[in-house]
N, C-alpha and C positions, 0 to 999 in steps of 0.2 A: 691743789687743783680743784676747781668747782665740780660738784657732782654732775654726772651725765644726765641729759634729758632722758625721760623714760616714756615710752609709748607701748601700746599693745602690739601694734603691727607697723612694720616699715615695708613699703612697696617700692621697688626700684624700677623706674620707667613709667612714663605717663602715656602709655599707649592703651589700646583697647583691652588688653588682658588685665593690667593693673587697675584701670578705671572700673572695669566690670567687677573684679573681685572686691575692690574697696567699697563700691556701692552695695554689693550683695552682703558683705559683712556688716555694713551699717544698718541694713534692713533687718538682719538677723539679730543684731545687738546694737541698738542705738547708742549705748554708753561706751562702746569700744573706742579707744583712742588710736588714731592712725595718722601716718604721714606718708605722702607720695613724694619721691625724690626723682627729679628729671634733669638729665644733662643739658638738654636743649632749652631754649627760652620760651617754649610753648608745648602744649600737649599734642600728641599725634603727629610728631615731626618726622618720624621714621616710617616703619612699615604700615602704621595705621593711616598715614596720609593718603587721601584718595588717589593721588597720581603715582603713589609708590606701590600700590598693591594690585592684585590681579582681578579675576572675574568675580567681584564681590557679590554676595548673595548666593554663595554655593549652597545648593539644595539637592545635588545629585540628579537634577532634572535633565541636564544637557552635557555634563562632563563625561566624555566617553571613557576616560581612563579609570573611572570609578566602577566600570562594569567590564572587567577583563573577560576575554574569550579564551577558553581552553582549546587544546589541540583537537578535541572531538567536536568542537563547534558550540558547546554549551556556554551560555553567558551567565556569569556569577553576579547577582545584583545585591548581595549582602551589604557591601560598602555604600552603594548608592542609597539604599533604604536607610541605613544607619545615619548617614550624613543628612538625609532629608529630615529624619525625626529629630536629630540634634538641632537643625535649623529651626524646627518648630518649638523646641525648648528655648532657644534664643528669643524667638518671637513672643513666647509667653512672658519672659522677663521684661522685654520692652513694652508689651501690652500692659503689664502690671504697673510699671513706672508711669506710663502715659495716663492710665486711669487715676493715678494718685493726684494728678492735677498740678503738681509742683515741678514736674519734669520738663515741660516744654512740648513743642509740637513734634510728632513723629514724622511729619512731612519733610522736615529738614534733613532727615537721614535715610528714609526708605521710600522707594517709588516702585509702582508696578511696571515691570518690563518682561515681556515674554521670553522664555528660554528655548532655544532651538539647537538641535544637533544637525550637522550637515556633512554628508560623505560623498566621495567621488569614486567611480570605478566599481566593477562587479563585486570585488571582495568587500569593499566598504559598504555597499548596498546590502549584501548578504548579512554582514555583521549587524548593521543598524536594524534590519528587519527582525533578526533573531532577538536583539536587545529589546525592541519594541514589544515583541510577542510575549516575552517574559515579564518585563517591567509593567506593562499596561494591565496585567492581571493582579498587580498589587494595589491596594487601596490608595496608597500615597501617589501613585502615578496613573490612576484610572482615567484622568482627563487628557492623557497624552494622545496626540494625533500623529499619524504616519502618512507620508505621501512620496510617490515617485513621479507625480504629475507636475510637469514644469509650470503649467499655468497656475496651479495651486501654490507652488514655491514662489512664483512671481508676486502673489498676494502676500505671502508670509515674509518675504525678504526682497522687496522690490529693487534695492540697490545692487543685489548680488547676481541677478539673473541676466540683465542685458549684456550682450557681447560674448555669450557662450556659444560653442559649437552645438548645432541642433542634435548631434548624435552623442553628446556627452552623457554618460551614465551617472545619475544623481539620485539621492534620496534625502529626506529630511524628516525630523520629528519636531513637534512644537507642544509646549505647555504654556498656556496663557497666564497662569497664576504665578509666574516667576517674579523676582524682584531685583532691583539694584540697590545696594546699600553703600552709603558714604560713611565709612567707618571713622574717618577723620571728624566729621560733624558729630557723629554719635559719641565718640570718645570725649570731645570737648563738652558736649551736653552732659555726659555722665560726670565729668570733672566739675562742671559748674554746679550741678545738683549736689555733688559731694561736699563742696566747700560751703554750701548753705547750712550744713549740719554742724552741730557743736563738736569740738575735739577732733577736727580734721584739718590737715594742712596739705597743700600741694606746693612744693618748692621747686622752682626752676633754676637752671644754670648751676646745678649741684652734681658733683661726681662722687660716687661711692669709691673710696680708696682702700677700704679695709673691712674685713668681716672676721670677728673672732668670737669664739665661744665665751659665754658669760653665764655660768650656772646652767639653768634650763633654757636660756635664751641666747641672744647675740648682742655684741657691741658693734655698731655700724659707724665707721669713720666716713664723714661726709665733708668734701672740700668745695668751697664756693669758687667756681671757675673764673669769676670776675675779680675778686679781691684776694684770693688765695687762703682765706680763713678756713680753718678746719674745726669741726665740732664732732662730738661723739654722742650717739643716741643708743640707749639700751632698749631692745625690743624683745618681746616674748616670741614673736613670729616674724620671719622675713620672707618676702616673695620676690624672686628675681624674674621680673617680666619685662626685661630690657631688650627683647628681640635678639639680635646677633650678639649683644654684649652680655647676655645671660650666661653663656658658656664660661668666659674668663672669670666672671663673678662666682659662678658655681665652683670652679676650680680653686678660687681664692678661699672659699669656705672650708675646704679640706675635708668635707664629709666623705665618708667611705663610699657612699652611693655615686659620687661624682667620678670615681676612678674609671678610666677606660674610655670615657666619652671624648670625642674630638668633633671638630666642625669643618665643613667644606663649604666655603662661601660661593654663592652663585649670584651674579648681578643680572639685572634685566633692563631692557629698553623697549619702548613702545613707539608705534607711529600714532600720532594724535591728529584728529581733524576737528576744527571748530567752525568750519564753513556751514552756516545754517541751511544752505540749499542742498548740501550733501547729507547732513545730519537728519533732516526731516524725512528722508527716504529709508532710514534704517532705525526702527524702534524695536530692538531685540538684542539679546546676547546670543551669538551663534558660535558654537564650538565644533571643532572638527578633530581629526586624529593627528597625533604627533608623528613626526617623521621617524622612521626606523632608527633606533640608536640614540634618540634624544630623550632627555629626562622628562618625567611626567609634568613638571612645572612649565614645560615649553609647549604644551598643547595649544595650537593656534586658535585664537578666537577674535571675533569682531564684535565689540561691545558698545552698546549705548551706556554712557555714564552720565549720571545726573549729579553735578557738583555745584552747590550753592544756587540751586534752581536753574542752572544752565546745562543744556545737553551738549555732549561732545561724543565723538567716537574714538575708541582705542582699538588698535590692532596689534597683536603680538602674542606672547612676548618673544623678544629676541634675547636669548640667554647670553651671558658674558661671564668673564672670570676676573676677579680681583682678590687680593689678599685681605681686603677690609671686611670686618664683620658688621659694620654699620655704614650707611651711605656717607655719614659725616665722620667715619672712623679713621683708623690709621692703617697704613700698608703693613705695619708690624703686627697687626691683630692675629693673623694666621700663624706666623712663626712663633710668636710669644705664647700661643696656646698649646704648643707641643710639650708634652710631659713624658716622664718615664713610663707612666701608666697607659698612655694612649698612643705612643709612637708606633707600637706594633700594629694596632688596628688601622692607624692612618697610613702606614706603609702598605699594608695589605690592600686597602681601598685604592691607593694610588696605582698599585700593580694590576688590580682586577678591573679598573675602570679607565683604561687608556682610551677606549672609544669615546667615553664621555668627555675626557680631557680634550681630545682632538676636535670633538663636536663644539665644545665651548670656544676653543681657539678659532675655529672656522667662523663661528657666529660673530666673534669680536671683529674679525677681519672683513666682514661683509661691507660692501658699499651701499649707499642709499638706494641705488638702482636695484641691487640684489634684494634688498628688503622690500622694495615696491613690487618686485616679481612675486614674492611670497604673498603679499597683500592681494595681488591680482588673481590668485587662485580663488580668493573669496569674492573679490570685487573687480571683475575684469576691466572695467572702464575707469579705474582709479587714476587721477591726475596728480603728478608729483607736487604741484604747487599747493594742493589742498592739505598736504600732510607734513608734519614736522616730527623730529625725533624727540622723545621724552625719556629721560633717564629715570628708571624705576628704583625701588628700594632694594636692599640686600636681603638675600635669604641664606641663612646658614643651615645647610642640611646636616643631619646628625650622622656622625660616625660612631659606631659602637662595636664592642667585642663580639666575635662570633666564633663558637667552638670549631666549626668546620673550615671557614674561610679566613679566620684570623681577625677580620674586620669587615663590616658591611656599611654601605652608605644607605641611610634610611630616609625616604621621602615621607614627610608627615610631621606630626608633633609628638613630643614625649614629655610627660611630667615626671621630674626627678625630685624625690623628697628625702629628707633625713629620716632615719628610722624613728626618731622621737617626735616627728611632725613639726619641728621648730623652724624648718627652712624648706622651701620648695622653689624649683626653677622650671620654667617652660622652655624647652629647646625645640628647634625645627620650624617648619613653615606650613604650607598649604595643607588642609583648608582652614587653617588657624582662625581668622577673624570670624567667619560665619558660624563656627562652632565654639566660640569663646565661652559661652555660658555653660555649656556641657563640661568643658575642660575645667572651669572654675568650680563647678559643683563637684566634680571628681576630686579636685584639690581639697575642698572643704570636708568631704567624706573621708579623705585619706589623712589629712593633717588635724582635723578637729572631730574625730569619730564619735566621741562621747556626746559632744554638743549636737552634732548632726542628727544623732539618734534620739537625743533627749530634749533639752530646752529649745533647740532650734527646729525641731521636727514639724511643729504646727505651722510655723511661718513658712518653712520650705514647701509644705503641702498647699498653703494658701497661694504662694507665688507660682508654684509649678503643679497644677492639678493633674498633669500627666507627663511622666518621664519617657525616655526613649523606648525602653523595652515594651511598655504597654502600647505605645503609639505604633510600634512596628507590627503588632499582632491584632489590635482591637480597631477594626475599621470604623465602627460607629463613633467611638471616642475620638479617633483621629479626625473624622469629618467635623465633629462638634468643636474640637479645640482649634482646628485649622480655620474654621469659619469665624469663631470668636476672635482669634488673633487678627485675621484679615479685616474684620470690622473695627476692632480697637485701633489698629495701625492705619486705618483709613485707606486700605488697599482696595476695598470694595465699599459700596454704599450699604448702609444698614437696611434701608428700605428697598434696595434693588434685590433682584433675584440672585442670591449668593450661589456660587458654583456648588455643584452637588458633591464632587470628589467621591462619587460612589464607586 
């Protein structure tokens, strides 16, 4: 038998995670030899596709579930601040690539869009006011505005105010320097940039069918889905960045660290409007509060989305349930993921989350009229003919062992890596895409610790002049980095008066 092909790195999945990691590794070591393997016939075909993901451009500015309120009324802003600074780290990477001149235009994937929070009722208003009082004292949120004035709200969100009862209790906050990010366009731009470098390949219509230990690295079996041919590639490092498919591949690796993990797939749907007469009246991302008992990923929001230069509106998400781990996956994905090591946590989660299961079933059973009723909470004069249902991507939420409950359902992302750093997988969902760069930096520090502290340290400092921890505490540095990023990404004019962010 012929010798296997050999590379330094194999990345499974051609979404935003793998594309980011591959480009970052090539910047740190131009001689590195890597291959990206993708099941579909193009990049960003699953969760990174702009119609498959949620409120892209997460920066903690408007997402109310990132600022939980405790029983005594205090609002915890730690997560919102952390996500905001993680997004600034992402912007540093995109700014660096844009300045290189070989990357292409940033306007193809990032656009300025204000971020608003909107609440109804006395308790909602009380919460939003408390949230504003705490957040606006932090330098990352200093430009946030708050209002209970309906005339002001009509200026901020003109589509949402007509048709409301005059005595309705409302409040809103607004941050003008929010963004919308088309992660599909960004992913494909990263992949194109990647393939212009030597010793890099992106191969489509290829399925990873096996992972086995090979000395200090791995032998990856790869099948061509069109002709059935199989090849084997030896890699020193493997990254499983295949969205919902990462869990079964992690299980196939057999690493000790994979034991006990399970997945709970949640699907989503959106209402989408492309009518330019409606779209022009709503230039914002507006988030509200999730219904009691619903998962964090179901926080309702009415978003301006900019895809391929055209603006649309998305409202949702409406959650759903399927046993598929990918939008283009198999209904056997969930049952085939059950193992001796994770059946306990999975059964515990099933028992402890009956409310969530009932909620998901009720969401699936909704009629179009019921979905429009939810939209009319935001946009009272919405007309059915302007909106159509769009099926979103799959999110596989993490199930993991818990000493007290047996198993817990975790919303968010988790990086799982082998002890020797030869393999890593990314599990979970939101706020994934917006904080990809921070997650991939964590991976590099975890799996390549000697290089990250040694030969790669200078380049990392050049690309990332300020990381999350210092951005959270150093107001002057935050303002400087934020302004530089916004100018480089053409979110503000260099000659114009840039926002103070004071």
